[in-house]
Each structure stands twice: as structure tokens, then as C-alpha cells.
matplotlib code that plots the C-alpha trace (Angstrom):
import matplotlib.pyplot as plt

x = [56.4, 52.8, 49.9, 47.2, 43.9, 41.2, 39.1, 42.1, 42.8, 39.1, 39.1, 42.2, 40.7, 37.5, 39.3, 41.5, 38.4, 36.8, 39.9, 41.4, 38.3, 37.5, 39.4, 42.8, 42.5, 44.1, 47.1, 47.5, 47.3, 50.0, 52.3, 51.8, 52.6, 55.8, 56.9, 56.1, 58.1, 61.1, 61.0, 60.8, 63.7, 65.8, 65.0, 66.0, 69.3, 70.1, 69.2, 71.4, 74.3, 74.0, 73.9, 77.0, 78.9, 77.9, 79.1, 82.4, 82.9, 82.2, 84.7, 87.4, 86.8, 87.1, 90.3, 91.8, 90.7, 92.4, 95.6, 95.7, 95.3, 97.9, 100.5, 100.0, 102.6, 101.1, 102.2, 102.3, 102.0, 105.2, 105.7, 105.0, 108.1, 109.6, 109.0, 112.1, 114.3, 114.3, 117.3, 117.3, 117.4, 114.5, 114.9, 112.6, 111.9, 110.8, 112.0, 113.2, 113.9, 117.0]
y = [86.9, 87.7, 86.9, 89.4, 88.1, 89.6, 90.8, 92.7, 94.4, 95.3, 96.8, 98.9, 100.1, 101.1, 103.0, 104.7, 105.7, 107.2, 109.0, 110.3, 110.6, 109.5, 112.4, 111.7, 107.9, 107.1, 109.3, 107.5, 104.1, 105.1, 106.5, 103.4, 101.2, 103.1, 102.7, 99.0, 98.6, 100.4, 98.3, 95.1, 96.3, 97.1, 93.7, 91.9, 93.8, 93.0, 89.3, 89.2, 90.9, 88.6, 85.5, 86.8, 87.3, 83.9, 82.3, 84.3, 83.3, 79.6, 79.7, 81.3, 78.5, 75.8, 77.3, 77.4, 73.7, 72.8, 74.6, 73.0, 69.5, 69.9, 71.4, 68.7, 65.9, 62.6, 59.9, 56.4, 53.3, 51.3, 48.4, 44.9, 43.1, 40.5, 36.9, 35.2, 33.4, 29.6, 28.2, 24.6, 23.8, 22.0, 19.2, 20.1, 16.4, 15.7, 13.5, 10.0, 10.9, 9.3]
z = [-24.2, -23.5, -25.7, -26.7, -27.7, -29.8, -26.9, -25.4, -28.7, -29.0, -25.5, -26.2, -29.5, -27.7, -25.0, -27.5, -29.5, -26.4, -25.2, -28.4, -30.6, -34.1, -35.8, -34.2, -34.0, -37.5, -36.6, -33.3, -34.9, -37.5, -34.8, -32.6, -35.6, -36.3, -32.7, -32.7, -35.9, -34.5, -31.3, -33.4, -35.6, -32.5, -30.9, -34.2, -34.4, -30.7, -31.3, -34.4, -32.6, -29.6, -31.9, -33.7, -30.4, -29.1, -32.3, -32.2, -28.6, -29.4, -32.3, -30.1, -27.5, -30.1, -31.4, -27.9, -27.4, -30.7, -29.8, -26.3, -27.7, -30.4, -28.0, -25.4, -25.5, -26.6, -24.2, -25.7, -23.4, -22.7, -25.2, -23.8, -22.6, -25.0, -24.1, -22.6, -25.1, -25.2, -23.4, -24.6, -28.3, -29.7, -32.2, -35.2, -35.9, -32.4, -29.6, -30.5, -34.2, -35.5]

ax = plt.figure().add_subplot(projection="3d")
ax.plot(x, y, z, "-o")
ax.set_aspect("equal")
plt.show()
């Protein structure tokens, strides 16, 4: 947003005093304050509603992601082939044992 410094506020107040006059200036300040309050309230409500919609949209997207991952078929890798069986018998006592 834009920033308003003290000198800008002072200039606006001086111009308002010259244009409106000292008798009607308090009423003008009150009315301006009410309008600014309404604008801030509307902006806060819009921001809250927007955040709520974004949160709802994100929740819906997460639910869809969860559904898609649970309905997908899980493919497991093929098991490793078994080693070939030994063709010749082995003497447990080793060669040359009698």
C-alpha cells in the first residue's frame, strides 16, 4: 500500500480547514473516520473470505491427491530369480576324507 507521512496529513488537515471551515471540520473528521472504518472492515472481511476459500480449495486438492494415490495399483518389482541348484553332491567332510 502507500504510506502517508506526518507532513502529508498536516497538509490535508490545513486544506480541509481552509475549505470546510473550523465549524464543520469536526463533523467532517467524524464522517471520514466512519468511512475509513467501513472500508477497513470490508477489506478485512474480503481477506478472511479469500483465505477461507483458498484453504477450502487446498483441502479439496489434498483430498483428491489422497484418493488418487489410494486407488492407484501398487506395482511391486519382480522377485529376484533363485540361484541354480547344485548339480553335484558335495562331501561335507571335504575331499580326501575317508
